[in-house]
C-alpha positions as CSV (number, residue, x, y, z in Angstrom):
1,M,0.0,0.0,0.0
2,K,1.3,3.5,-0.9
3,V,1.3,6.0,1.9
4,I,2.4,9.6,2.4
5,L,4.4,10.1,5.6
6,L,3.3,13.0,7.8
7,A,6.4,12.8,10.0
8,D,10.0,11.6,9.9
9,I,10.1,7.9,10.9
10,K,13.5,6.4,11.5
11,G,14.2,3.5,9.2
12,V,11.1,4.2,7.1
13,G,11.3,7.6,5.5
14,K,11.1,11.4,5.8
15,K,8.1,13.7,6.0
16,D,6.1,14.2,2.8
17,E,7.7,11.2,1.2
18,V,5.6,8.6,-0.6
19,I,6.6,5.0,0.4
20,N,5.3,1.5,0.0
21,A,4.3,0.0,3.3
22,S,2.7,-3.3,4.1
23,D,-1.0,-3.2,4.6
24,G,-0.8,-4.3,8.3
25,Y,1.9,-1.8,9.1
26,A,-0.1,1.0,7.5
27,R,-3.5,0.2,9.1
28,N,-2.3,-0.9,12.5
29,F,0.6,1.5,13.2
30,L,0.9,4.5,10.7
31,F,-2.8,5.5,10.4
32,P,-3.8,5.2,14.1
33,K,-0.9,7.3,15.2
34,N,-1.4,9.9,12.4
35,L,2.0,9.2,11.0
36,A,0.8,8.7,7.4
37,L,-2.1,9.2,4.9
38,E,-3.2,6.9,2.2
39,A,-1.7,8.0,-1.1
40,N,-5.0,8.5,-3.0
41,K,-5.6,11.1,-5.8
42,E,-6.8,13.8,-3.4
43,N,-3.9,13.4,-0.9
44,M,-1.4,13.2,-3.8
45,A,-2.8,16.5,-5.2
46,K,-2.4,18.2,-1.8
47,L,1.1,16.9,-1.6
48,K,2.0,18.2,-5.1
49,S,0.5,21.7,-4.3
50,K,2.4,21.8,-1.0
51,N,5.7,20.9,-2.8
52,D,5.0,23.5,-5.5
53,A,4.4,26.1,-2.9
54,K,7.7,25.2,-1.2
55,A,9.6,25.4,-4.5
56,Y,8.0,28.8,-5.3
57,Q,8.9,30.1,-1.9
58,K,12.5,28.9,-2.2
59,E,12.7,30.5,-5.7
60,M,11.5,33.9,-4.3
61,D,14.0,33.6,-1.3
62,I,16.9,33.1,-3.8
63,K,15.7,36.0,-5.9
64,A,15.5,38.3,-2.9
65,A,18.9,37.1,-1.7
66,K,20.5,37.8,-5.1
67,E,19.1,41.4,-5.1
68,V,20.4,42.0,-1.6
69,A,23.8,40.6,-2.6
70,E,24.0,43.0,-5.6
71,K,23.2,45.9,-3.2
72,I,25.9,44.8,-0.7
73,N,28.5,44.2,-3.4
74,S,28.3,47.8,-4.5
75,I,28.7,49.2,-0.9
76,T,31.9,50.5,0.6
77,M,30.9,50.9,4.3
78,K,32.8,53.4,6.4
79,L,33.0,52.7,10.1
80,E,34.6,55.1,12.5
81,V,36.3,53.6,15.6
82,K,38.6,54.8,18.4
83,A,42.2,53.7,17.7
84,G,45.7,54.1,19.1
85,E,48.6,55.8,17.4
86,N,49.9,52.6,15.8
87,G,46.6,51.8,14.1
88,K,45.3,49.3,16.6
89,I,41.6,49.5,17.4
90,F,40.4,49.7,21.0
91,G,38.2,46.6,21.3
92,G,37.5,45.6,17.7
93,V,34.9,45.6,15.0
94,T,32.5,42.6,15.4
95,A,29.9,41.0,13.2
96,K,27.2,42.5,15.3
97,E,28.5,46.1,14.7
98,I,28.7,45.4,10.9
99,A,25.1,44.1,10.8
100,E,23.8,47.0,12.9
101,N,25.6,49.5,10.7
102,L,24.2,47.9,7.5
103,K,20.7,48.2,9.0
104,K,21.2,51.8,10.2
105,E,22.9,53.3,7.1
106,Y,21.7,51.2,4.2
107,K,18.4,49.8,5.5
108,I,19.6,46.2,4.9
109,D,18.5,43.9,7.7
110,I,21.0,41.0,8.1
111,D,21.4,38.6,11.0
112,K,24.9,39.0,12.6
113,K,25.4,35.2,12.3
114,K,25.5,35.6,8.5
115,V,28.4,37.9,8.6
116,L,31.4,35.6,8.2
117,L,34.3,36.9,10.3
118,S,37.0,34.5,11.4
119,E,37.9,36.9,14.2
120,T,37.1,40.5,15.2
121,I,38.8,43.2,13.1
122,K,41.5,45.0,15.1
123,T,43.3,47.1,12.5
124,I,42.5,50.2,10.5
125,G,42.1,49.9,6.8
126,V,39.9,48.3,4.1
127,H,38.7,44.8,4.9
128,N,36.7,42.5,2.6
129,I,33.9,40.8,4.5
130,E,31.8,37.9,3.3
131,I,28.1,37.8,4.1
132,K,26.2,34.5,3.5
133,L,22.7,35.4,2.5
134,Y,21.5,32.0,1.2
135,E,22.8,28.6,0.2
136,G,25.5,29.4,-2.4
137,I,24.8,33.1,-2.4
138,I,27.6,35.1,-0.7
139,A,27.9,38.9,-0.8
140,K,31.2,40.7,-0.5
141,L,31.2,43.9,1.5
142,K,34.1,46.4,1.6
143,L,34.6,47.7,5.0
144,N,36.7,50.8,5.5
145,V,37.7,51.1,9.1
146,V,38.9,54.6,10.1
147,S,39.9,56.2,13.4
């Protein structure tokens, strides 16, 4: 019997997957515990529309991420900090400061976790920073740190 899984089941399959299950397993375990639906025309149509909606949403997310990436790639952000005589910054420039400055100056809202910094920036000058917006979409921001 073909069934559509409503939840991930270890050793059986993932959610929204169509599998072949024995009649007894489906009727006595999967259906009573609401872990699966029978794969009839109506349920298959619902599954297809749900998958189409997911694909459309993913497509729109990728499109939006590419637009934001183009915007970020064209920006050279200037950040003023307190620094000593030898060009060392007091404290450092963190991913949080970069994200907040992008939001304040350029109206681009980005989570600080998406700003890829191996360590805080502790020197004055121009730094290239990568921002991961989506799977495979990385924007490069030029950050000019001045005292």
